[in-house]
C-alpha positions as CSV (number, residue, x, y, z in Angstrom):
1,M,0.2,0.3,0.6
2,A,1.2,3.8,-0.6
3,A,2.2,5.7,1.5
4,T,-0.2,9.4,1.7
5,N,1.0,12.7,2.4
6,S,-2.1,13.6,4.7
7,F,-1.6,15.6,6.5
8,D,-2.0,14.4,10.6
9,L,-3.1,17.0,13.6
10,K,-2.4,13.8,15.6
11,S,2.1,14.2,15.4
12,L,1.8,18.4,14.6
13,P,2.7,18.7,18.6
14,A,5.8,16.7,17.8
15,Q,6.5,18.5,14.5
16,A,7.1,21.0,16.2
17,F,9.0,20.4,18.7
18,Q,11.1,18.7,16.7
19,W,10.9,22.1,14.7
20,V,12.3,23.9,17.5
21,K,14.8,21.0,18.7
22,D,16.5,21.7,15.6
23,R,17.3,24.7,15.4
24,V,18.0,24.9,19.6
25,Q,20.6,23.0,19.0
26,K,22.1,25.7,16.2
27,I,21.5,28.8,18.1
28,D,25.1,31.6,18.4
29,L,24.7,34.0,20.0
30,F,27.7,35.9,20.0
31,D,29.1,34.1,16.4
32,E,30.7,31.6,18.9
33,T,30.0,29.1,16.1
34,K,32.2,30.6,13.3
35,A,35.2,31.2,15.1
36,D,36.9,29.8,11.2
37,L,34.8,32.6,9.3
38,Q,36.0,35.5,11.7
39,A,39.5,35.2,10.6
40,E,38.6,35.7,6.7
41,S,36.4,38.4,7.3
42,P,35.6,41.4,10.3
43,W,31.8,40.8,10.4
44,Y,31.9,37.4,11.6
45,Q,33.8,39.6,14.5
46,L,30.8,41.6,15.2
47,G,28.3,39.3,17.4
48,A,32.5,38.8,19.2
49,M,32.8,42.8,19.3
50,Y,28.9,42.3,20.5
51,Y,30.1,40.2,24.1
52,L,33.6,42.8,24.6
53,T,31.5,46.1,24.4
54,W,29.2,44.0,26.9
55,M,31.5,43.6,29.3
56,V,33.2,47.1,29.6
57,V,29.5,48.6,29.9
58,L,28.8,46.2,32.8
59,F,32.9,46.1,34.2
60,T,32.5,50.3,34.5
61,G,29.0,50.3,35.1
62,V,29.5,48.7,38.6
63,I,31.9,51.1,39.4
64,L,29.7,54.1,38.0
65,V,27.1,53.0,40.6
66,A,29.0,53.3,44.0
67,L,29.1,57.3,41.8
68,Y,25.9,57.8,41.5
69,L,23.0,58.8,43.4
70,P,19.4,57.6,41.9
71,T,17.4,60.4,43.0
72,T,16.0,63.8,41.1
73,A,17.7,65.6,43.0
74,Q,21.4,64.4,43.3
75,A,21.5,62.4,39.8
76,F,22.9,65.1,38.0
77,N,24.5,66.3,40.6
78,S,27.3,63.3,40.6
79,V,26.6,62.5,37.7
80,D,28.3,66.2,36.0
81,L,30.3,65.4,39.6
82,L,31.9,62.7,37.9
83,S,32.5,64.6,34.3
84,H,35.1,67.1,36.4
85,N,37.1,64.2,37.6
86,S,39.9,63.1,35.4
87,L,38.8,59.4,35.9
88,G,35.1,59.5,36.5
89,S,35.7,61.2,33.3
90,I,36.6,57.8,31.1
91,L,34.1,55.8,32.9
92,R,31.8,57.4,32.3
93,G,32.8,58.2,28.6
94,M,34.0,54.0,28.4
95,H,30.3,52.9,29.8
96,K,29.0,55.2,27.2
97,Y,31.1,54.9,23.5
98,S,31.6,50.9,24.1
99,G,26.9,51.2,24.9
100,D,27.4,52.9,21.3
101,A,29.3,49.8,20.3
102,M,27.3,47.6,21.4
103,I,24.0,48.4,19.6
104,I,26.6,49.0,16.2
105,A,27.3,45.7,16.3
106,A,24.2,44.4,17.0
107,T,22.8,46.2,13.5
108,L,25.3,45.6,12.0
109,R,25.2,41.5,13.1
110,V,21.1,41.7,11.9
111,Y,22.2,43.5,8.0
112,R,24.3,40.8,7.7
113,M,22.3,38.1,8.7
114,W,20.0,39.4,6.4
115,F,21.7,39.5,3.3
116,T,23.8,36.4,3.8
117,A,21.0,35.0,4.9
118,E,22.1,33.3,7.7
119,Y,19.1,32.8,9.0
120,K,17.8,29.9,7.2
121,N,19.2,26.4,7.4
122,K,17.5,26.5,10.1
123,G,19.4,29.5,11.3
124,E,15.7,31.3,12.2
125,L,16.2,31.3,16.3
126,T,19.7,32.7,15.7
127,F,18.1,35.3,13.5
128,I,15.0,36.0,15.7
129,L,17.8,36.2,19.1
130,A,19.8,38.8,17.3
131,I,16.5,41.1,16.8
132,L,16.3,40.7,20.9
133,L,20.0,41.5,21.7
134,L,19.9,44.2,19.5
135,V,16.6,45.1,21.5
136,I,17.7,44.4,25.1
137,A,20.7,46.9,24.0
138,M,19.1,49.8,22.3
139,Y,15.9,49.5,25.3
140,S,19.0,49.3,28.6
141,G,20.2,52.0,26.2
142,L,17.4,54.2,26.3
143,S,16.6,52.7,30.5
144,G,20.2,54.7,31.5
145,Y,19.1,57.4,29.5
146,L,17.0,59.3,31.9
147,L,19.2,58.2,34.0
148,I,22.1,61.7,34.0
149,W,18.3,64.1,34.6
150,N,19.4,66.2,32.3
151,Q,16.3,68.9,29.6
152,R,17.1,67.0,26.7
153,A,17.0,62.6,28.5
154,F,13.9,64.0,30.5
155,W,11.7,65.3,27.4
156,A,13.1,62.0,26.0
157,T,11.3,60.0,28.0
158,K,9.3,61.5,28.0
159,V,7.8,61.2,24.8
160,F,8.9,58.0,25.0
161,A,6.7,56.9,28.6
162,T,4.3,58.9,26.8
163,F,4.1,57.7,23.5
164,P,2.3,53.9,23.7
165,T,-1.0,55.9,24.8
166,Y,-2.0,56.2,21.0
167,L,-2.1,52.8,20.9
168,D,-5.9,53.5,23.2
169,I,-7.1,55.6,20.7
170,T,-9.4,54.9,17.5
171,P,-7.8,55.3,15.0
172,A,-10.1,58.7,12.4
173,N,-13.2,58.1,10.4
174,W,-14.0,55.1,13.1
175,A,-18.0,54.2,14.8
176,W,-19.6,51.0,15.6
177,P,-21.6,49.6,13.4
178,W,-24.9,50.0,14.7
179,D,-24.9,53.4,15.2
180,F,-26.4,54.6,11.6
181,A,-26.0,58.3,12.3
182,H,-22.1,57.8,11.7
183,Y,-22.2,54.3,10.2
184,K,-23.0,55.9,7.3
185,N,-19.8,58.2,7.0
186,S,-16.7,54.9,8.2
187,W,-15.7,52.5,5.8
188,F,-14.8,49.0,6.8
189,I,-11.8,48.6,6.9
190,P,-10.6,51.5,9.7
191,N,-14.2,50.1,11.5
192,A,-11.8,46.4,11.6
193,I,-9.4,48.9,12.8
194,G,-11.3,50.5,15.8
195,A,-13.5,48.2,16.7
196,V,-9.8,45.6,17.4
197,T,-8.6,48.6,18.7
198,K,-12.0,49.9,21.2
199,V,-12.4,46.6,23.3
200,I,-9.0,46.1,24.1
201,G,-8.4,49.4,25.4
202,N,-11.7,49.0,26.9
203,L,-11.4,46.0,28.7
204,T,-7.1,46.6,28.7
205,H,-5.9,49.9,28.3
206,Q,-3.2,48.7,27.4
207,G,-1.2,52.5,26.2
208,F,-2.3,54.0,29.2
209,S,-1.6,51.0,31.8
210,T,2.0,50.2,29.8
211,S,2.9,54.2,29.9
212,Q,1.2,54.3,34.0
213,I,3.9,51.3,34.1
214,L,6.7,52.5,32.3
215,M,6.4,56.0,34.7
216,G,5.1,55.0,37.9
217,G,2.7,57.7,37.7
218,S,1.1,60.5,34.7
219,S,4.3,62.5,35.1
220,I,7.6,61.8,35.3
221,G,9.1,62.0,38.4
222,Q,11.4,60.1,41.3
223,A,8.8,56.9,40.8
224,T,10.3,56.3,37.8
225,M,14.2,56.8,38.0
226,T,13.3,54.0,39.7
227,R,12.3,52.0,37.9
228,F,14.4,52.7,34.5
229,Y,17.0,52.6,37.4
230,S,15.9,49.0,38.1
231,L,15.3,48.6,34.1
232,H,18.4,49.6,33.3
233,F,20.3,47.0,35.5
234,A,17.6,43.5,35.0
235,L,18.0,44.2,31.0
236,S,21.8,43.2,31.6
237,L,21.0,40.9,34.8
238,I,18.7,38.5,32.9
239,L,21.3,38.1,29.4
240,L,24.3,37.9,31.5
241,V,22.6,34.7,33.5
242,L,20.9,33.4,30.6
243,S,24.5,34.2,28.6
244,E,26.7,32.5,31.0
245,L,24.4,29.5,31.6
246,Y,24.6,28.9,27.6
247,F,28.3,28.5,27.3
248,Y,28.9,26.7,30.2
249,K,26.2,24.0,29.3
250,N,28.3,24.1,25.4
251,R,31.4,24.8,25.9
252,M,32.0,27.5,24.5
253,K,34.4,29.9,24.4
254,R,32.7,33.4,25.0
255,I,35.2,35.5,22.3
256,N,36.9,34.5,19.6
257,L,38.8,37.8,18.7
258,K,42.7,38.0,18.8
259,K,44.6,39.6,21.6
260,P,45.7,42.6,18.8
261,V,41.9,43.1,17.6
262,V,40.8,43.4,21.2
263,F,43.4,46.1,22.5
264,L,42.2,47.8,19.6
265,I,39.1,47.7,20.4
266,L,39.7,48.6,23.8
267,S,42.0,51.7,23.1
268,M,39.9,53.5,20.8
269,L,37.2,53.4,23.2
270,V,39.6,54.7,26.0
271,F,41.1,57.3,23.2
272,T,37.4,58.7,22.3
273,A,35.9,58.3,26.2
274,I,39.1,61.5,26.2
275,I,38.9,63.3,22.9
276,F,35.4,63.6,23.4
277,P,33.9,63.5,27.3
278,A,30.0,62.2,27.2
279,E,28.2,65.5,27.8
280,S,26.0,66.4,31.3
281,G,23.7,69.0,29.5
282,T,21.8,70.5,31.6
283,R,18.9,69.8,34.2
284,S,16.4,69.0,33.2
285,N,13.2,71.2,33.6
286,P,9.8,69.8,32.8
287,E,7.7,73.2,32.4
288,V,10.6,74.8,29.2
289,T,10.3,72.4,26.9
290,P,13.1,71.7,24.1
291,L,12.3,72.1,20.7
292,P,13.8,69.5,19.2
293,I,13.3,66.3,21.9
294,L,15.5,64.3,19.8
295,S,17.2,60.7,21.6
296,D,20.0,58.8,21.7
297,W,21.3,58.7,18.2
298,Y,19.3,55.2,17.5
299,F,15.8,56.9,18.3
300,L,15.9,59.4,16.4
301,A,14.4,57.5,12.8
302,L,11.2,56.5,15.4
303,Y,11.2,59.8,16.3
304,Q,10.4,61.4,12.7
305,L,8.3,58.2,12.1
306,L,6.4,59.3,14.9
307,K,7.4,63.1,13.0
308,Y,5.5,62.3,9.4
309,M,2.7,59.9,10.7
310,D,-0.9,59.5,12.8
311,P,0.0,59.2,16.3
312,Y,-1.7,55.4,16.1
313,W,-0.3,54.0,13.1
314,A,3.5,56.1,13.7
315,T,2.8,53.6,17.1
316,I,1.9,50.4,15.2
317,W,4.6,50.8,13.1
318,T,7.2,51.6,15.5
319,L,5.9,48.2,17.7
320,G,5.6,46.5,14.5
321,I,9.4,46.8,12.5
322,P,11.3,43.6,15.0
323,F,7.8,41.7,13.5
324,V,7.7,42.1,10.3
325,T,11.3,41.9,9.8
326,I,10.7,38.6,11.8
327,G,9.1,37.6,9.8
328,L,10.3,38.7,6.1
329,T,12.2,35.9,6.7
330,F,9.7,32.8,6.3
331,L,8.6,34.2,2.9
332,D,12.3,33.8,1.7
333,W,11.7,30.2,1.3
334,G,14.4,29.7,-1.7
335,P,17.6,27.6,-0.4
336,E,19.2,31.2,-2.1
337,R,22.3,33.2,0.1
338,N,23.8,34.9,-2.3
339,W,22.0,38.6,-1.6
340,L,23.0,39.1,-5.4
341,K,20.4,36.4,-6.2
342,R,18.1,37.5,-3.5
343,P,16.8,40.6,-4.7
344,I,13.6,41.2,-3.2
345,F,15.1,40.8,0.7
346,T,17.8,42.3,-0.8
347,T,16.7,46.2,-1.9
348,I,14.5,45.8,1.3
349,G,17.8,45.5,3.0
350,I,18.9,48.9,1.1
351,M,15.7,50.4,1.4
352,A,15.5,50.2,5.4
353,G,19.4,51.5,5.8
354,I,18.6,54.1,4.1
355,E,15.3,55.4,5.8
356,F,17.1,55.1,8.9
357,V,19.8,57.4,8.4
358,V,18.2,59.7,6.0
359,F,15.6,60.3,8.5
360,S,17.8,59.9,11.5
361,M,19.3,63.2,9.6
362,L,16.0,65.5,9.5
363,I,15.2,64.4,12.2
364,I,18.8,66.4,13.3
365,A,18.1,69.5,11.1
366,N,14.2,69.9,12.9
367,M,12.3,69.4,9.4
368,A,9.2,67.7,8.8
369,N,6.2,69.0,8.3
370,I,3.1,66.3,8.1
371,D,0.6,68.6,6.9
372,T,2.7,70.0,4.0
373,D,5.6,67.5,3.4
374,P,5.3,64.6,0.5
375,P,5.7,61.7,1.4
376,Y,9.2,60.8,0.0
377,W,10.0,57.8,2.2
378,F,6.7,56.3,1.3
379,A,7.3,56.0,-2.3
380,H,10.8,55.5,-1.7
381,M,9.7,52.9,0.2
382,I,7.5,51.5,-3.1
383,M,10.5,52.2,-5.1
384,M,12.8,49.9,-3.6
385,I,10.0,46.7,-3.1
386,T,9.7,47.8,-7.1
387,I,12.5,47.5,-7.9
388,G,13.1,44.0,-6.0
389,Q,10.5,42.5,-8.1
390,F,11.8,44.2,-11.8
391,W,14.8,42.7,-10.8
392,H,13.5,39.3,-9.2
393,W,11.4,38.7,-12.0
394,G,14.7,39.3,-14.2
395,M,17.0,36.6,-12.4
396,Y,14.0,33.9,-12.2
397,K,10.7,34.7,-14.2
398,Q,8.3,33.9,-11.5
399,R,5.0,35.0,-11.5
400,F,3.2,34.8,-8.1
401,P,5.7,37.9,-5.9
402,M,5.4,40.3,-9.3
403,T,1.5,39.5,-9.4
404,F,1.2,40.8,-5.6
405,W,3.2,43.0,-5.9
406,V,0.9,44.3,-8.4
407,L,-2.4,43.8,-7.3
408,F,-1.5,44.7,-4.0
409,N,-0.4,48.3,-5.6
410,L,-3.1,49.4,-7.7
411,V,-5.8,48.1,-4.0
412,T,-4.1,50.2,-2.4
413,S,-3.5,53.0,-4.0
414,T,-7.0,53.5,-5.2
415,W,-8.1,53.0,-2.2
416,Y,-6.0,55.1,-0.6
417,L,-7.0,57.4,-3.2
418,I,-10.3,57.2,-2.4
419,F,-11.5,57.0,1.2
420,W,-8.9,59.5,2.3
421,H,-9.2,62.2,0.5
422,M,-12.4,62.0,-1.0
423,V,-14.2,60.9,3.1
424,V,-11.7,61.8,6.1
425,E,-10.3,64.6,4.1
426,N,-14.0,66.3,3.0
427,P,-16.6,65.8,5.8
428,K,-18.4,69.1,5.1
429,L,-19.3,67.6,1.4
430,A,-21.3,65.4,2.5
431,G,-24.4,67.8,3.0
432,A,-23.9,69.4,-0.2
433,F,-23.0,66.7,-2.3
434,G,-24.9,64.1,-0.9
435,G,-22.5,62.4,1.5
436,H,-19.3,60.3,1.6
437,T,-19.0,58.7,-2.2
438,F,-17.0,58.4,-4.9
439,S,-19.5,61.1,-7.0
440,A,-20.2,63.1,-5.2
441,W,-16.2,63.5,-4.8
442,L,-16.6,64.5,-8.1
443,A,-19.7,66.5,-8.3
444,A,-17.9,69.2,-5.8
445,T,-14.6,68.9,-7.9
446,F,-16.0,70.1,-11.2
447,Q,-19.2,72.5,-10.0
448,G,-15.6,74.1,-8.4
449,A,-17.3,73.6,-4.8
450,D,-13.8,73.5,-1.8
451,V,-12.4,69.9,-1.4
452,S,-9.7,70.7,0.7
453,I,-7.5,68.2,-0.4
454,S,-4.1,68.2,0.8
455,F,-1.0,68.9,-1.2
456,A,1.5,67.0,-0.3
457,N,-1.2,64.0,-0.2
458,W,-2.8,64.4,-3.2
459,Y,-0.8,64.7,-5.8
460,W,1.7,62.3,-4.6
461,S,-1.7,59.9,-4.4
462,L,-2.8,60.3,-7.6
463,L,1.0,59.8,-8.5
464,W,0.7,57.1,-6.8
465,F,-2.1,55.3,-8.3
466,G,-1.1,55.9,-11.6
467,F,2.4,54.2,-10.9
468,S,0.4,51.7,-10.3
469,V,-1.4,51.4,-13.0
470,L,1.9,51.8,-15.2
471,Q,3.5,49.0,-13.1
472,M,0.7,46.9,-13.9
473,L,0.8,46.9,-17.6
474,V,4.5,47.0,-17.7
475,A,3.6,43.3,-15.4
476,G,1.9,42.5,-17.7
477,F,3.4,43.2,-20.9
478,L,6.5,41.0,-19.3
479,F,4.1,38.1,-19.2
480,W,2.6,38.4,-22.1
481,A,6.3,38.4,-23.8
482,N,8.0,35.1,-21.8
483,R,5.4,33.4,-22.1
484,R,5.3,34.6,-26.3
485,R,8.7,33.5,-26.5
486,R,8.3,30.0,-24.5
487,D,5.6,29.3,-27.0
488,E,7.9,29.5,-29.6
489,R,10.3,27.8,-28.0
490,E,7.8,25.2,-27.1
491,A,6.9,25.8,-31.6
492,A,11.2,25.6,-32.9
493,G,11.0,22.8,-30.5
494,Q,8.5,20.0,-31.8
495,L,9.7,21.3,-35.3
496,E,13.2,19.9,-35.2
497,G,11.5,16.9,-33.1
498,A,9.2,16.0,-36.3
499,S,12.7,17.2,-38.5
500,A,14.0,14.8,-37.4
């Protein structure tokens, strides 16, 4: 009797356990299993660099604890006193710059794993841990940022701590389905999102509760200082215990770096701490808001994103970036690991790097206005992924990725154009032209009514829609041409076979 490949629900838990087990056995925390590759390329030394700089952060942090006073009244003075002492200034500088180096190493390591597809061949958990190590390093730095208790850190933390409250705000143009007085002016998609947010928010108050937990109340004060001080320690302590258990169990060498490299890294940290001492700034003042409000460098791009988007959607995007990054790796189904032969994922990686740098530069220059700035960042995303799709088609002639992307662009650009610019931005058209409908918008336009169109979004939405149509036509032509060439080759082969 032939074996069947039918899905066996009873074996699903065992298969899931085996899937996890296979990947746990290949976990690589700090590139400790890549000693042979580290001799060939410094890119494979990034994990060891992360661990080395992290040890410097822990060592200097333990010393600074004995000299720091974690109270709102004394914190700034204790940090400022350290800054005016030569040894204290070097310790502060090494602690700060080691933390920055740790984040840089973690970021570059994630990019290396992305471009070399190290998440393949049972490397998914290793990539997830690399993302987690980066997030832990960033939030450890953020929690320590407040401890200076200067003006910049205070207000940057206030933005960060109040950021989750936007999750409790339902999207615009939302109404319950039974609220007929307002439902006729709303659409299904924002209604569905608003309903989910509203129900969860009523049960958990997830945004307000998260903010309260972070700040220890409704404003930043001593409770906030205590919580961030504890969080700053807890993140490193938990990671240290888990990593040491891992190394002890697997008998792995922690730092696969040659002594000259270790000496060079430590010397660079000391040199930087001496030449560019860590600043203390001015004491925090809740009554004076600095403009612009800037966080440390690794969160600048997210602050700019908040300026370019509605706060609700900016919050969703910010929380979703790590999950989207991890989720995309499970869509990279092919066995190919060369970045030049994975065009879609390569262009996504390049796009992310460009937007991180550009967003960070824009917020430093204080250049952002959600009402007037064209959505260059969104157009850049669409263009880069489109380049990747056509590049992929040119290499593999696969119709599914191209078809999905073309239809996604066409549907979303059409929905955004009609819904946002003919419904949300023009509520006054309801009474004059019979409701929020396409015909009402056309009537208002042709009769010369003021339709309150935002230049920054309206014309760019038209361009996106036109680009989507053009993309569909080009893709259709490529599909047709490829099919024709294939038919010609088949006909030529049949003709040669008949003549033979």
